[in-house]
C-alpha positions as CSV (number, residue, x, y, z in Angstrom):
1,M,19.3,71.1,158.4
2,P,18.6,69.4,161.8
3,C,18.8,71.3,165.0
4,H,22.0,70.5,167.0
5,H,21.6,69.8,170.7
6,L,24.4,70.1,173.3
7,P,25.0,67.3,175.7
8,P,23.6,68.0,179.2
9,S,25.8,69.6,181.7
10,K,25.7,70.6,185.3
11,P,22.8,72.9,186.3
12,R,23.7,76.6,186.6
13,W,22.1,78.7,189.4
14,L,22.4,81.8,187.2
15,A,20.1,80.3,184.6
16,G,17.5,79.5,187.2
17,F,17.7,83.0,188.6
18,L,17.3,84.7,185.3
19,L,14.5,82.3,184.2
20,S,12.6,83.2,187.3
21,A,13.1,86.8,186.5
22,A,11.6,86.1,183.0
23,L,8.5,84.6,184.6
24,A,8.9,81.6,182.4
25,G,8.4,83.8,179.3
26,C,9.6,82.6,176.0
27,V,12.3,84.8,174.5
28,A,13.0,84.7,170.8
29,T,16.4,83.1,169.9
30,I,18.2,81.8,166.9
31,H,18.9,78.1,166.2
32,P,22.1,77.9,164.2
33,G,21.5,74.4,162.9
34,D,18.3,75.5,161.1
35,I,19.9,78.3,159.2
36,P,21.2,77.6,155.6
37,R,24.7,78.6,154.7
38,V,26.8,78.0,151.6
39,P,30.0,76.1,152.4
40,S,33.3,77.4,151.2
41,A,37.0,76.4,151.6
42,A,40.3,78.2,151.9
43,L,41.7,79.1,148.5
44,R,44.9,77.4,147.4
45,P,48.1,79.3,148.1
46,V,49.3,81.8,145.5
47,E,53.0,81.1,145.5
48,G,53.7,83.7,142.8
49,S,51.9,86.4,144.6
50,S,53.7,89.2,146.5
51,L,53.3,87.4,149.8
52,G,54.1,84.0,148.2
53,R,57.5,85.3,147.0
54,I,58.3,86.7,150.5
55,F,57.1,83.7,152.5
56,A,58.5,80.9,150.3
57,A,58.7,77.7,152.2
58,P,62.1,76.5,153.5
59,I,64.1,73.9,151.6
60,D,63.0,71.2,154.1
61,G,59.3,71.0,153.2
62,R,58.4,69.6,156.6
63,D,59.5,72.7,158.5
64,S,57.3,75.8,158.9
65,L,58.6,79.3,159.7
66,F,57.7,81.4,162.8
67,A,58.5,84.8,164.2
68,P,57.3,86.1,167.6
69,L,55.1,89.2,167.6
70,D,56.0,90.3,171.1
71,R,55.0,93.9,171.0
72,G,51.5,95.3,170.5
73,D,52.6,97.6,167.6
74,A,54.3,94.7,165.8
75,G,51.1,92.6,166.1
76,F,49.1,95.3,164.6
77,D,51.5,96.3,161.9
78,V,51.9,92.8,160.5
79,R,48.2,92.4,160.3
80,L,47.9,95.7,158.4
81,A,50.8,94.7,156.2
82,L,49.3,91.4,155.3
83,A,45.9,92.8,154.6
84,T,47.4,95.6,152.4
85,A,49.4,93.1,150.4
86,A,46.6,90.5,150.0
87,E,45.9,89.4,146.4
88,S,43.6,86.4,146.7
89,S,42.1,85.8,150.2
90,I,41.9,86.9,153.8
91,D,40.4,84.6,156.4
92,A,40.1,86.3,159.8
93,Q,38.8,84.7,163.0
94,S,38.5,86.5,166.4
95,Y,36.6,86.3,169.7
96,L,36.4,90.2,169.8
97,W,36.7,92.8,167.1
98,H,36.3,96.3,168.5
99,E,35.2,99.1,166.3
100,D,37.7,101.5,167.8
101,G,40.8,103.0,166.1
102,C,42.8,99.9,165.5
103,G,39.7,97.7,164.8
104,S,38.2,100.1,162.3
105,L,41.5,100.7,160.5
106,L,42.1,97.0,160.1
107,L,38.6,96.3,159.0
108,D,38.9,99.2,156.5
109,R,42.0,97.5,155.1
110,L,40.0,94.3,154.7
111,M,37.4,96.2,152.7
112,D,40.1,97.8,150.6
113,A,41.3,94.3,149.8
114,A,37.8,93.2,148.8
115,D,37.7,96.2,146.5
116,R,40.8,94.7,144.7
117,G,39.0,91.4,144.2
118,V,40.3,89.6,147.4
119,R,37.8,87.2,148.9
120,V,37.4,88.2,152.6
121,R,35.8,85.8,155.2
122,L,35.4,87.3,158.7
123,L,34.3,85.0,161.5
124,I,33.4,86.5,164.9
125,D,32.1,85.0,168.1
126,G,28.4,85.7,168.4
127,F,27.9,86.3,172.1
128,R,30.4,89.2,172.3
129,L,29.4,90.6,168.9
130,E,29.8,94.3,169.3
131,G,29.5,97.5,167.3
132,N,26.9,98.9,165.0
133,Q,24.6,96.3,163.6
134,D,23.6,98.4,160.6
135,L,27.3,99.1,159.9
136,D,28.3,95.4,160.1
137,G,25.3,94.4,157.9
138,A,26.1,97.0,155.3
139,L,29.8,96.0,155.1
140,D,28.6,92.4,154.6
141,L,26.9,93.5,151.4
142,H,30.2,93.8,149.6
143,P,30.2,91.0,146.9
144,N,33.7,89.9,148.0
145,V,33.0,90.0,151.7
146,E,31.1,87.5,153.9
147,I,30.8,87.9,157.7
148,R,29.7,84.9,159.8
149,V,29.0,84.6,163.5
150,F,29.7,81.6,165.7
151,N,27.0,80.4,168.1
152,P,25.1,83.8,168.1
153,A,22.5,85.2,170.4
154,L,19.7,87.0,168.5
155,H,19.9,90.0,170.8
156,R,23.0,92.1,171.0
157,G,22.5,93.5,174.5
158,G,20.1,94.6,177.3
159,I,17.6,92.6,179.2
160,W,16.5,90.6,176.2
161,K,20.0,89.3,175.7
162,A,20.2,88.3,179.4
163,L,16.9,86.5,179.1
164,E,17.9,84.8,175.9
165,L,21.1,83.6,177.6
166,A,19.0,82.2,180.5
167,E,16.8,80.2,178.3
168,N,19.6,78.9,176.1
169,L,22.5,78.7,178.5
170,E,23.6,75.2,177.5
171,R,24.3,76.5,174.0
172,L,25.3,80.1,174.6
173,D,27.7,79.3,177.4
174,H,30.1,77.9,174.8
175,R,32.1,80.6,173.0
176,M,34.7,80.6,170.2
177,H,37.9,82.0,171.7
178,N,40.1,81.2,168.6
179,K,42.2,83.9,167.0
180,L,43.5,83.5,163.5
181,F,44.5,85.7,160.5
182,V,45.5,83.9,157.3
183,V,46.3,85.8,154.0
184,D,46.7,84.3,150.5
185,G,47.2,80.9,152.1
186,V,50.9,81.6,152.6
187,A,51.2,83.7,155.8
188,G,49.2,83.9,159.0
189,I,49.0,85.0,162.6
190,H,47.8,83.0,165.6
191,G,48.0,83.6,169.3
192,G,46.3,85.5,172.0
193,R,45.3,88.9,170.5
194,N,41.8,89.9,169.7
195,V,41.4,93.0,167.5
196,G,41.2,96.3,169.4
197,D,43.3,99.2,170.7
198,E,44.3,97.6,174.0
199,Y,45.7,94.5,172.3
200,F,48.0,96.6,170.2
201,G,49.5,98.9,172.9
202,L,47.0,101.7,172.5
203,G,44.6,101.0,175.4
204,E,42.7,103.7,177.3
205,E,42.9,102.1,180.8
206,A,45.4,99.4,180.2
207,D,47.7,98.1,177.5
208,L,47.7,94.3,177.3
209,R,51.0,92.3,177.2
210,D,50.0,89.7,174.6
211,F,51.8,87.3,172.3
212,D,51.3,86.1,168.7
213,L,53.4,84.2,166.1
214,L,53.7,85.1,162.4
215,A,53.6,81.8,160.6
216,A,54.4,80.5,157.1
217,G,55.0,77.2,155.4
218,P,53.2,73.8,155.8
219,V,51.5,75.0,159.1
220,L,49.2,77.2,157.0
221,E,47.4,74.2,155.7
222,G,46.4,73.1,159.2
223,L,45.5,76.7,160.2
224,S,43.3,77.1,157.1
225,N,41.6,73.7,157.7
226,S,40.8,74.9,161.2
227,F,39.3,78.1,159.9
228,D,37.2,76.1,157.4
229,E,35.9,73.7,160.1
230,F,34.5,76.7,162.1
231,W,33.4,78.6,159.0
232,N,31.3,75.7,157.7
233,G,30.4,74.3,161.2
234,P,26.8,73.7,162.4
235,F,27.0,76.5,165.0
236,T,28.2,79.2,162.6
237,V,25.6,81.4,160.8
238,P,25.8,84.2,158.2
239,L,25.5,87.7,159.6
240,G,22.6,88.3,157.3
241,A,20.5,85.8,159.3
242,L,20.7,88.0,162.3
243,A,19.5,91.2,160.6
244,A,17.3,92.2,157.8
245,K,19.3,92.7,154.6
246,A,19.0,95.8,152.5
247,A,16.8,95.7,149.4
248,A,18.8,94.9,146.2
249,G,18.4,98.4,144.8
250,S,20.0,100.0,147.9
251,R,23.0,97.7,148.4
252,D,25.6,100.1,146.9
253,P,24.5,103.3,148.7
254,M,24.3,101.4,152.0
255,H,27.7,99.9,151.6
256,A,29.3,103.2,150.5
257,S,27.8,105.0,153.6
258,A,29.1,102.2,155.8
259,R,32.6,102.6,154.3
260,S,32.5,106.3,155.0
261,T,31.4,105.6,158.6
262,L,34.2,103.1,159.1
263,R,36.8,105.5,157.9
264,G,35.5,108.2,160.1
265,L,36.1,105.9,163.1
266,H,39.8,105.5,162.6
267,A,40.4,109.0,161.0
268,Q,39.7,110.5,164.4
269,D,42.6,108.7,166.0
270,Q,45.7,110.7,165.2
271,R,47.9,108.0,166.8
272,L,47.2,105.9,163.6
273,E,48.2,108.7,161.2
274,A,51.5,107.3,160.1
275,R,50.0,103.8,159.5
276,R,47.3,105.2,157.3
277,A,50.0,106.8,155.1
278,Y,52.0,103.7,154.5
279,T,52.0,102.3,150.9
280,K,51.9,98.7,149.8
281,D,55.6,98.9,149.1
282,D,56.2,100.2,152.6
283,W,54.3,97.2,154.1
284,L,56.0,94.7,151.8
285,G,59.4,95.9,153.0
286,A,58.3,95.5,156.6
287,L,57.1,91.9,155.9
288,Q,60.4,91.1,154.2
289,R,62.2,92.2,157.3
290,A,59.9,90.1,159.4
291,R,60.5,87.1,157.1
292,D,64.2,87.5,157.6
293,Q,63.7,86.9,161.4
294,M,61.6,83.8,161.0
295,L,62.8,80.5,162.5
296,P,62.1,76.9,161.4
297,G,60.1,74.4,163.3
298,R,57.9,71.3,163.0
299,A,54.3,72.4,163.8
300,Q,51.1,70.7,164.9
301,V,47.9,72.7,164.8
302,L,45.6,71.9,167.7
303,H,42.1,73.1,168.2
304,D,38.8,72.3,169.8
305,A,35.9,71.1,167.6
306,A,33.5,73.5,165.8
307,D,30.6,71.1,166.4
308,L,29.8,71.8,170.0
309,A,27.5,68.8,170.2
310,A,30.4,66.4,169.7
311,E,31.6,64.5,172.7
312,G,34.6,66.4,174.3
313,A,34.4,69.1,171.6
314,T,35.7,71.9,173.9
315,T,38.3,70.0,175.9
316,I,40.7,68.9,173.1
317,L,43.2,71.7,173.4
318,G,43.2,71.6,177.2
319,R,44.1,67.9,177.1
320,A,46.7,68.6,174.4
321,F,48.3,71.2,176.8
322,E,48.6,68.6,179.6
323,N,50.0,66.0,177.2
324,A,52.7,68.4,176.0
325,M,53.6,69.0,179.6
326,D,53.9,65.3,180.3
327,S,55.8,64.5,177.1
328,N,58.6,67.0,177.4
329,N,61.5,66.9,179.9
330,G,63.0,70.1,181.1
331,D,61.7,73.3,182.8
332,V,58.2,74.5,181.9
333,L,57.4,78.2,181.6
334,I,53.7,79.1,181.4
335,V,52.1,82.5,180.8
336,T,48.4,82.6,181.2
337,A,46.1,85.6,181.7
338,Y,43.7,83.6,183.8
339,L,44.7,80.8,186.1
340,V,42.2,78.7,188.0
341,P,43.6,75.2,188.1
342,D,41.6,72.0,188.5
343,E,43.0,68.9,190.3
344,T,44.1,67.4,187.0
345,L,46.4,70.4,186.2
346,L,47.7,70.4,189.8
347,Q,48.6,66.7,189.4
348,H,50.6,67.5,186.2
349,V,52.5,70.2,188.0
350,R,53.3,67.9,190.9
351,A,54.5,65.1,188.6
352,H,56.7,67.5,186.7
353,V,58.2,69.0,189.8
354,A,58.7,65.5,191.3
355,S,60.8,64.6,188.3
356,G,63.2,67.4,189.2
357,E,62.0,70.1,186.7
358,R,60.8,73.6,187.4
359,V,57.3,74.8,186.6
360,R,57.1,78.6,186.5
361,I,53.8,80.3,185.9
362,L,53.1,84.0,185.2
363,T,49.5,85.3,185.6
364,N,47.8,88.6,186.4
365,S,47.9,90.3,189.8
366,F,44.9,92.0,191.4
367,V,45.9,95.3,189.9
368,S,46.6,94.1,186.4
369,T,43.7,91.7,185.8
370,N,40.5,92.8,184.0
371,Q,38.5,89.9,185.5
372,P,37.9,90.3,189.2
373,L,35.8,87.1,189.4
374,V,38.6,85.0,187.9
375,H,41.1,86.6,190.2
376,A,38.9,85.7,193.2
377,Y,39.1,82.0,192.3
378,Y,42.7,82.2,191.4
379,A,43.5,83.8,194.8
380,A,41.9,80.8,196.5
381,A,44.0,78.4,194.4
382,R,47.4,80.0,195.2
383,P,48.2,77.8,198.2
384,A,47.5,74.6,196.2
385,L,49.6,75.8,193.3
386,L,52.5,76.5,195.6
387,A,52.1,73.2,197.4
388,A,52.2,71.4,194.1
389,G,55.7,73.0,193.5
390,A,54.8,75.7,191.0
391,E,56.9,78.9,191.1
392,L,54.2,81.6,190.9
393,Y,54.6,85.2,189.5
394,E,52.0,88.0,189.2
395,L,52.4,90.8,186.7
396,R,52.7,94.2,188.3
397,G,50.3,96.9,186.9
398,D,53.2,99.3,187.0
399,A,55.6,96.8,185.3
400,W,58.7,98.5,183.8
401,S,58.1,96.4,180.6
402,H,55.0,98.6,179.9
403,V,57.5,100.8,178.0
404,H,58.2,97.9,175.8
405,H,54.6,96.8,175.1
406,R,52.9,100.2,174.7
407,S,52.7,101.9,171.3
408,P,53.4,105.6,170.8
409,G,50.4,107.6,171.9
410,S,49.2,105.1,174.5
411,R,47.2,106.8,177.3
412,A,47.0,103.6,179.4
413,R,48.2,103.9,183.0
414,K,49.0,100.2,183.6
415,L,49.9,97.0,181.9
416,G,47.7,93.9,182.0
417,L,48.4,90.3,180.9
418,H,46.5,88.7,178.0
419,A,49.2,86.3,176.6
420,K,48.6,82.5,176.5
421,S,51.9,80.7,175.8
422,A,54.1,78.0,177.1
423,V,57.6,76.7,176.6
424,F,58.2,73.0,177.4
425,G,61.8,72.1,178.0
426,D,64.4,73.3,175.4
427,S,62.5,72.5,172.2
428,H,58.7,72.8,172.4
429,V,56.5,75.9,172.3
430,L,52.7,76.2,172.5
431,V,51.2,79.5,171.4
432,G,47.5,80.1,171.1
433,S,44.3,81.3,172.8
434,L,44.1,78.8,175.7
435,N,44.1,80.2,179.3
436,L,44.4,77.7,182.2
437,D,40.9,78.3,183.7
438,P,37.7,76.3,183.4
439,R,36.2,78.4,180.7
440,S,39.1,77.9,178.3
441,M,39.7,74.3,179.3
442,E,36.1,73.1,179.2
443,L,33.6,75.6,177.7
444,N,35.2,77.7,175.0
445,T,36.7,76.5,171.7
446,E,40.4,77.3,171.5
447,L,43.2,77.2,169.0
448,G,46.9,76.6,169.5
449,V,50.0,75.5,167.6
450,L,52.6,73.2,169.2
451,I,56.0,73.7,167.6
452,E,59.2,71.7,168.0
453,S,62.1,74.1,167.5
454,A,65.0,74.7,169.8
455,E,65.8,78.0,168.2
456,L,62.2,79.3,168.6
457,A,61.9,77.9,172.1
458,K,64.9,79.9,173.2
459,V,63.6,83.1,171.7
460,V,60.1,82.7,173.1
461,R,61.4,81.8,176.5
462,T,63.7,84.9,176.6
463,S,60.7,87.1,175.6
464,L,58.4,85.7,178.2
465,E,61.0,85.6,180.9
466,R,61.2,89.4,180.7
467,E,57.9,89.6,182.7
468,L,59.3,87.4,185.5
469,E,61.9,90.0,186.4
470,S,61.3,91.7,189.8
471,R,60.7,95.1,188.2
472,N,57.8,93.5,186.3
473,A,56.3,90.9,188.6
474,W,55.6,89.9,192.2
475,R,57.0,86.6,193.2
476,V,54.4,84.7,195.4
477,Q,55.8,82.2,197.9
478,R,54.7,80.6,201.1
479,S,55.9,82.3,204.3
480,E,57.2,80.7,207.4
481,D,54.0,81.2,209.3
482,G,52.0,79.3,206.6
483,G,50.7,82.3,204.8
484,L,51.8,83.9,201.6
485,R,54.4,86.6,200.8
486,W,54.9,88.8,197.8
487,T,58.4,90.0,196.9
488,T,59.6,92.5,194.3
489,Q,62.8,94.6,194.0
490,G,63.7,94.0,197.6
491,L,60.2,94.7,198.9
492,E,58.4,92.0,200.9
493,L,54.7,92.0,201.8
494,N,52.6,89.6,203.8
495,E,49.4,90.8,202.3
496,E,48.4,90.9,198.6
497,P,49.7,94.1,197.1
498,N,47.2,97.0,196.5
499,V,44.2,95.1,197.9
500,G,42.3,96.9,200.6
501,A,39.8,95.6,203.1
502,G,36.9,96.4,200.7
503,E,38.5,94.4,197.9
504,H,39.2,91.5,200.2
505,A,35.6,91.5,201.2
506,R,34.5,91.5,197.6
507,E,36.8,88.6,196.7
508,W,35.5,86.7,199.7
509,F,31.9,87.3,198.5
510,L,32.7,86.4,194.9
511,R,34.2,83.1,195.9
512,L,30.9,82.2,197.6
513,L,29.2,82.3,194.3
514,P,29.0,78.9,192.5
515,L,30.5,80.2,189.3
516,K,34.0,78.6,189.3
517,G,33.1,76.6,186.2
518,E,32.2,79.7,184.4
519,V,35.4,81.8,184.7
């Protein structure tokens, strides 16, 4: 297979710095296009299966069905339920998959499904590939399981990974940020959540306010096609190509040992005890209740291209977001964890506000963010956003809504924002993995679903608007002296909340670094 080359892009000072540190040494890497892989496709839906009977398509075959997964525990429980009920296939795609309590329990359920004969395909982004390499490789030995890695680095960490990044930055700078979970071809989840404790309300430092949709009906074909494009794409490689496989005679003992290790990881987390005890019938009952809450809508699956060498491969969803904003009248509500607007996005905001409509945007505050560099560039962009007419809100780390989003047993002290969703007017919703920053808009691959449904738009807007309340967010506005002011629950500040002199100095320094296109 020929090697795929990315189109040239702007020089990166970081690459030069690290290359100098490497003294022009050649670091081993992997070339995805040169690695053989066997193509496969999503299995046809099994309409007579347990899930097929629950998620039967509505009478109007053009409509799909959707239910918001607003809370972290709901997002986790529905994934566990689908995996437990699977009878033919599970296709799971994620940027991150932590081997913590939630991550290991869900992975264990995927392995249980494989034991029942279910075909499991697991696709993870390669640069943030975490966990135990031997464990992952041993799990991959299951005859019904295949793990593939998108655009991987050969080294998992340390100085060698840094040097490999420096020498291969044009390729490794592009990441797969898509999140997707499709079971039996009849039900799936898409949205903002990776797999890990903090995404399901069981974080250590912070619980993340995130957002997914449970989906069924015709939209599943588009979601499955998206998964297949990435699974078979030229930048995706089998996990076995990154590590030596076990000898044939030792496959079963290695896999059995890995399963024992995997169960030990989640068995230590007593917060998951009740979930471990649920039976298939328990989970099917929960899925039936979720199905009863689903709303109809016409859906369009939108995603960036799996072939990173294609022209505009990683800008497709960003342009689709802007088109959706232009194509729909009415107020716009945007929730994005990371907000670093370019001039094009500012122009779209100006045009929408000039037409007499509101554009409200919720993003992270300094306290709630987990990306200080992104926040530094966002902070510099606040005046331009306000001048464009946007109404700007920042999630409080001590938001009252933390009680809604945390799961029982959470030890997290604050709430962070990780959701990526938008409501355009009264009838259109976009839910996916896209943030409004240069990395999401231009570098990463992203997945989203644009849905036309007045019923769903109303429910999603109500859910997202909760975080705009003053007990949950700071409202940022221009002050009379030309500066900024932050208000919440009758309190007004002329300085950014909870940011001391040291933090201001750090943000000033970070903004000096020419990394805006990387955040």
